[in-house]
C-alpha angles and dihedrals in degrees: 000000000000091000089057090048091052090050092048093050092048090049093053092047091051095048103037115066090192092062105101100177143006090245090056091051092047095049105032109034113090091193090061090047090051091050092051091049090046092054089053093045092046091051090053091046091051090054091054091254090132097161092051092048091051092046094051089047090051092050089049092052091049093050100038106022088232120116121203119169110238090231093056117114112220122196 
């Protein structure tokens, strides 16, 4: 999971000229937060922990304003 996070952070830094540091991307980008939450929700969903996946997805939507279904495959 941490390898994916490193790749995501590097990708944002490469594509967004306003991103000044990895720490800034990690702490201030709601899209990155939503992706992290989605990875957790998707892992729960894939282990048939459907309620937990939905709950994590719901918390993510509340915190970021971005909704991604826990069963969605990204990438």
